[in-house]
C-alpha positions in Angstrom: 236.1 86.6 74.4 238.7 87.7 71.8 241.6 86.1 73.6 239.6 82.9 74.2 238.7 82.8 70.5 242.3 83.2 69.4 243.5 80.4 71.7 240.9 78.0 70.2 243.1 77.1 67.2 240.7 74.8 65.5 237.7 77.2 65.7 239.9 80.1 64.6 241.0 78.2 61.4 237.4 77.3 60.6 236.3 80.9 60.9 239.2 82.2 58.8 238.4 79.6 56.0 234.7 80.8 56.0 235.7 84.4 55.8 238.2 83.7 53.0 235.6 81.7 51.0 233.1 84.5 51.3 235.6 87.1 50.2 236.4 85.0 47.1 232.7 84.7 46.2 232.2 88.4 46.6 235.2 89.2 44.4 234.0 86.7 41.7 230.5 88.2 41.6 232.0 91.7 41.2 234.3 90.5 38.4 231.3 89.0 36.5 229.5 92.3 36.8 232.5 94.2 35.4 232.7 91.9 32.3 229.0 92.2 31.5 227.5 89.4 33.7 223.9 90.0 32.7 221.5 91.6 35.2 224.3 92.5 37.7 225.1 95.6 35.7 223.1 98.8 36.2 222.0 100.3 32.8 223.2 103.8 32.3 221.5 107.0 31.1 223.7 108.8 28.5 223.0 112.5 27.7 223.3 114.3 24.4 223.0 118.0 23.8 224.2 120.4 21.0 227.0 121.9 23.2 228.4 118.7 24.4 230.6 118.5 27.5 230.5 119.8 30.2 226.7 120.4 29.8 226.2 116.8 28.7 228.3 113.8 27.8 228.1 114.0 24.0 227.3 116.4 21.3 226.2 113.8 18.7 223.8 110.9 18.9 226.2 108.6 17.0 229.0 109.2 19.6 226.6 108.3 22.4 225.5 105.1 20.5 229.2 104.1 20.2 229.7 104.5 23.9 226.5 102.8 24.9 225.9 99.1 25.6 222.7 97.1 25.5 220.0 98.4 27.8 221.3 102.0 28.0 219.0 105.0 27.5 220.2 107.9 25.5 218.5 111.2 26.4 218.7 113.8 23.6 218.1 117.4 24.4 216.4 120.0 22.2 218.2 120.7 19.0 218.9 119.4 15.5 221.4 116.5 15.2 223.1 115.4 12.0 222.4 112.0 10.5 223.0 109.3 9.6 222.5 107.5 12.9 223.2 103.8 13.0 221.7 101.8 15.9 223.7 98.6 16.4 222.9 98.1 20.1 219.6 97.4 21.9 219.1 100.9 23.4 216.5 103.6 23.6 217.0 107.0 22.0 214.7 109.4 23.7 214.3 112.9 22.3 212.7 115.9 24.1 209.7 115.9 21.7 209.2 115.7 17.9 208.6 119.5 17.7 212.0 120.3 19.3 214.3 117.4 18.7 215.3 116.4 15.1 217.7 114.1 13.4 218.3 115.5 9.9 220.1 114.5 6.8 222.4 111.6 5.8 225.7 113.3 6.0 228.7 113.5 3.6 229.2 109.7 3.4 226.6 109.3 0.7 222.9 109.8 0.0 222.2 106.0 0.0 222.0 105.7 3.8 218.9 106.3 5.8 218.8 109.0 8.4 218.2 106.4 11.1 219.0 102.7 10.6 218.7 99.7 12.8 220.8 96.6 12.2 219.5 93.0 12.4 219.3 91.3 15.8 218.9 94.6 17.7 215.9 95.7 19.7 215.6 99.5 19.9 213.3 102.3 20.7 213.2 105.8 19.2 210.9 108.3 20.8 210.2 112.0 20.8 212.1 113.0 17.6 211.6 114.1 14.0 213.5 112.2 11.4 213.9 114.3 8.3 216.1 115.5 5.5 217.0 112.3 3.5 217.9 113.2 -0.1 218.9 109.8 -1.4 218.8 109.1 -5.1 220.5 105.8 -5.3 219.5 102.2 -4.2 218.8 103.2 -0.6 215.9 101.4 1.0 214.7 103.8 3.6 215.2 107.5 3.3 214.0 108.4 6.8 214.2 105.1 8.7 215.6 101.7 7.6 214.8 98.9 10.1 216.3 95.4 9.8 215.9 94.6 13.5 213.1 95.2 16.1 212.2 98.9 16.3 209.6 100.8 18.3 208.9 104.4 17.0 206.8 106.4 19.5 205.6 110.0 19.6 207.7 110.8 16.6 207.5 112.2 13.1 209.1 110.9 9.9 208.8 113.7 7.4 210.4 115.6 4.5 212.5 112.6 3.3 213.1 111.8 -0.4 214.6 108.5 -1.6 213.6 105.3 -3.3 211.6 104.5 -0.1 210.8 108.0 1.2 209.7 107.5 4.8 210.2 104.1 6.4 211.6 100.8 5.1 211.0 97.8 7.3 212.4 94.3 6.9 212.3 93.4 10.6 209.6 94.1 13.2 208.4 97.7 13.5 205.8 99.2 15.9 204.7 102.7 15.0 202.8 104.2 17.9 201.3 107.7 18.3 203.5 108.9 15.4 203.2 110.5 11.9 204.7 109.6 8.5 204.0 112.8 6.6 205.2 114.6 3.5 207.8 112.1 2.2 208.6 111.4 -1.4 209.5 108.1 -2.9 210.6 106.9 -6.3 208.9 103.6 -5.4 207.1 104.0 -2.1 206.7 107.3 -0.4 205.4 106.5 3.1 206.0 103.0 4.5 207.3 100.0 2.7 207.0 96.8 4.8 209.1 94.3 2.8 208.4 90.8 4.3 208.6 92.2 7.8 206.0 92.6 10.6 204.5 96.1 10.8 202.2 97.3 13.5 200.7 100.8 13.2 198.7 102.1 16.2 197.2 105.6 16.8 199.2 107.0 14.0 198.9 109.0 10.7 200.3 108.4 7.3 199.5 111.6 5.4 200.5 113.6 2.4 203.2 111.3 1.0 203.8 111.3 -2.8 205.2 108.3 -4.7 205.7 106.9 -8.2 204.3 103.5 -7.4 202.8 103.9 -3.9 201.8 106.8 -1.8 201.0 105.7 1.8 201.7 102.1 2.8 202.9 99.1 0.8 202.8 95.8 2.7 204.5 92.6 1.5 204.7 91.0 4.9 202.2 91.2 7.8 200.6 94.5 8.7 198.2 95.4 11.5 196.8 98.9 11.4 194.5 100.1 14.1 193.0 103.4 15.2 195.0 105.2 12.5 194.5 107.5 9.5 195.9 107.1 6.0 194.9 110.2 4.0 195.9 112.6 1.3 198.6 110.4 -0.2 199.3 110.4 -3.9 200.6 107.9 -6.4 201.2 108.2 -10.1 200.3 104.6 -10.5 198.5 102.3 -8.0 197.8 102.1 -4.3 197.8 105.7 -3.2 196.6 104.8 0.3 197.4 101.1 1.1 198.7 98.4 -1.2 198.6 94.9 0.3 200.4 91.9 -1.2 200.7 90.0 2.1 198.4 89.8 5.1 196.7 93.0 6.2 194.4 93.7 9.2 192.8 97.2 9.2 190.7 98.0 12.3 188.9 101.2 13.4 190.9 103.2 10.8 190.2 105.8 8.1 191.6 105.6 4.5 190.5 108.9 3.1 191.1 111.2 0.2 194.0 109.4 -1.4 194.5 109.8 -5.1 196.0 107.9 -8.0 196.8 109.6 -11.3 196.3 106.3 -13.1 195.9 102.9 -11.5 193.8 100.6 -9.3 192.9 101.0 -5.7 193.3 104.6 -4.7 192.2 103.8 -1.2 193.1 100.1 -0.8 194.6 97.7 -3.3 194.5 94.2 -2.0 196.3 91.4 -3.8 196.9 89.3 -0.7 194.6 88.6 2.3 192.9 91.6 3.9 190.5 91.9 6.8 188.9 95.4 7.2 186.8 96.0 10.3 184.9 99.1 11.6 186.7 101.4 9.2 186.0 104.2 6.8 187.1 104.1 3.2 186.0 107.5 1.8 186.7 110.3 -0.7 189.4 108.4 -2.6 189.9 109.1 -6.3 191.4 106.8 -8.9 190.8 104.4 -11.8 189.1 101.0 -11.2 188.2 100.5 -7.6 188.7 104.0 -6.3 187.8 102.9 -2.8 188.9 99.3 -2.8 190.4 97.2 -5.6 190.5 93.5 -4.5 192.3 90.9 -6.4 192.9 88.6 -3.4 190.8 87.6 -0.5 188.9 90.4 1.3 186.8 90.1 4.4 185.1 93.4 5.4 182.8 94.0 8.5 181.1 97.1 9.8 182.8 99.4 7.3 181.7 102.4 5.2 182.8 102.8 1.6 181.5 106.1 0.5 182.1 109.2 -1.7 184.9 107.6 -3.7 185.2 108.7 -7.3 186.6 107.0 -10.4 188.4 109.0 -13.0 189.6 107.7 -16.3 193.0 106.0 -16.5 194.7 103.3 -18.5 193.3 100.8 -16.1 189.7 102.0 -16.7 187.3 104.0 -14.6 184.8 101.5 -13.1 183.9 100.5 -9.6 183.8 103.8 -7.7 183.4 102.1 -4.3 184.7 98.5 -4.8 186.1 96.5 -7.8 186.5 92.8 -7.1 188.4 90.3 -9.2 189.1 88.0 -6.3 187.0 86.8 -3.4 185.1 89.2 -1.2 182.9 88.6 1.9 181.2 91.7 3.1 179.1 92.0 6.3 177.1 94.7 8.0 178.5 97.5 5.8 177.5 100.4 3.6 178.6 101.2 0.1 177.1 104.6 -0.7 177.4 107.9 -2.6 180.3 106.7 -4.9 180.5 107.9 -8.4 182.3 108.0 -11.7 183.3 110.9 -14.1 183.0 111.2 -17.8 186.5 111.9 -19.1 187.6 111.7 -22.8 184.3 110.0 -23.7 184.9 107.2 -21.2 181.7 106.4 -19.4 182.2 104.8 -16.0 180.1 101.8 -14.8 179.4 100.2 -11.5 179.6 103.2 -9.2 179.0 101.2 -6.1 180.3 97.6 -6.7 181.9 96.2 -9.8 182.2 92.4 -9.6 184.3 90.2 -11.8 185.0 87.5 -9.2 183.2 85.9 -6.3 181.3 88.2 -3.9 179.0 87.5 -1.0 177.3 90.4 0.8 175.4 90.0 4.0 173.3 92.9 5.5 174.9 95.4 3.3 173.3 98.7 2.1 174.2 99.9 -1.4 172.7 103.3 -2.0 173.1 106.7 -3.5 175.8 105.6 -6.1 175.9 107.3 -9.5 177.3 105.6 -12.6 177.7 107.4 -16.0 177.1 104.1 -17.8 175.5 100.9 -16.4 175.1 99.6 -12.9 174.5 102.5 -10.6 174.7 100.3 -7.5 176.2 97.1 -8.8 177.6 95.6 -12.0 178.0 91.8 -12.0 180.0 90.9 -15.1 179.9 87.7 -17.1 182.8 86.3 -15.0 181.1 87.3 -11.7 179.3 85.1 -9.1 177.5 87.2 -6.6 175.0 86.8 -3.8 173.3 89.4 -1.6 171.6 88.3 1.6 169.3 90.4 3.7 170.7 93.5 2.0 169.3 96.6 0.3 170.0 98.2 -3.1 168.2 101.6 -3.3 168.5 105.2 -4.5 171.2 104.5 -7.1 171.4 106.1 -10.6 172.7 104.9 -14.0 172.8 107.2 -16.9 173.3 104.6 -19.7 175.7 105.3 -22.6 174.4 108.5 -24.0 172.7 108.0 -27.4 174.4 104.8 -28.2 172.5 102.3 -26.0 169.6 104.2 -24.7 167.5 102.1 -22.3 170.3 99.8 -21.1 170.8 101.1 -17.6 170.5 98.9 -14.5 170.1 101.8 -12.1 170.3 99.4 -9.2 171.9 96.3 -10.6 173.3 95.5 -14.1 173.8 91.7 -14.2 175.5 89.6 -16.8 176.8 86.8 -14.6 175.5 84.5 -11.8 173.4 86.5 -9.3 171.5 85.3 -6.2 169.2 87.7 -4.2 168.0 86.5 -0.8 165.6 88.8 1.0 167.2 91.8 -0.7 164.9 94.5 -2.1 166.1 96.3 -5.2 163.9 99.4 -5.4 163.9 103.2 -5.8 166.7 103.2 -8.3 166.8 105.5 -11.4 165.8 105.0 -14.2 165.2 101.3 -13.4 166.0 98.8 -10.7 167.7 95.9 -12.4 168.8 94.5 -15.7 169.4 90.8 -15.8 168.2 90.1 -12.3 166.6 86.7 -11.4 162.9 86.5 -11.7 162.4 85.5 -8.0 164.4 85.7 -4.8 165.6 82.7 -2.8 163.9 82.7 0.7 166.0 83.8 3.6 167.7 80.9 5.4 168.8 79.0 2.3 172.2 80.6 2.1 172.1 82.9 5.1 175.1 83.2 7.4 
């Protein structure tokens, strides 16, 4: 057969041409793969350990990042690795666990660089590490993490950083999942500052951060926080827990025991648009609106606002649970056991709800709140427009203003503005139920929702 094939000159030439063409195509595909021809390249796994070669490929994370290309994984062994680390490629940096793998400090090149930074147009993942040791005192944005690209932080801890922005600065897209931002200090924001970026926080904690202007989270972009805890944060001024100036969605989360030295909104300060659902705002201490201070648009559903305390500051000391200057719609919630303190002869009013704007409450219970002045449950000021539908105001206490205005209490409600009650009993309050309430209630269904 071989001899016969070689004697058939026309057939032999055709076969040779097909073989040559196939070889050229194979060579071209291989060449494309070598120059980075998309999916033809197999992504690598690069190893990093403190000893370096021959135990692993590199002894520093930054050296591994320089050698990596988009799509690579960098596996980091136990140990502490020097920062700063600059991620300029779309890679994954995977530590051995936050308790055993750390990236620490910003190195000798200056304190103004974050421990970990991500440049624009890069999509990266950092997992299983602790980011710590920033000591920046200059104009640095993020002490621990500075993200300008798209970054996922998982199973990690950002702690012990001190800078203008202590923990995390985000001006890109950031997903924080199953992670903690704890014990950072900021000259402006201690925990997380979302500056016009997109922030998603899931199953995470923001705890024990201390800032001049903001303790836990400040959002100026879009923020979605779910199944998370923001607690024990401190601010000398406002927004110890969460400060929102953009769009905030808070779902199934707890904002607890945050504290302002002097300022509004120890728990939540909203000057943008906020939706709070199935959450707990409790045990926060500050000036006006210790639990929630709303100057924007607030929609709240299925949420408890309880045991928040106002203490005297330059901003006042009213509205233990909620102070509203904006627009508030509250559904199926509870505002209970909030209170105010007497400090420097300042008598707090409106332990439960202090309304200066527009507020509509549907199926809300306001109970057990204790005001040192007027409005144990609610104070609706002269600028306030308020309606309560199918709600209940009971068991609240107002102590009046000592010997100066004995008898002006409003244990349940103290009203100076426009107030509508629809099927809402006001009863069992001490020493009285209502000052300035309408003489009759509107029947249910007229303004019900």
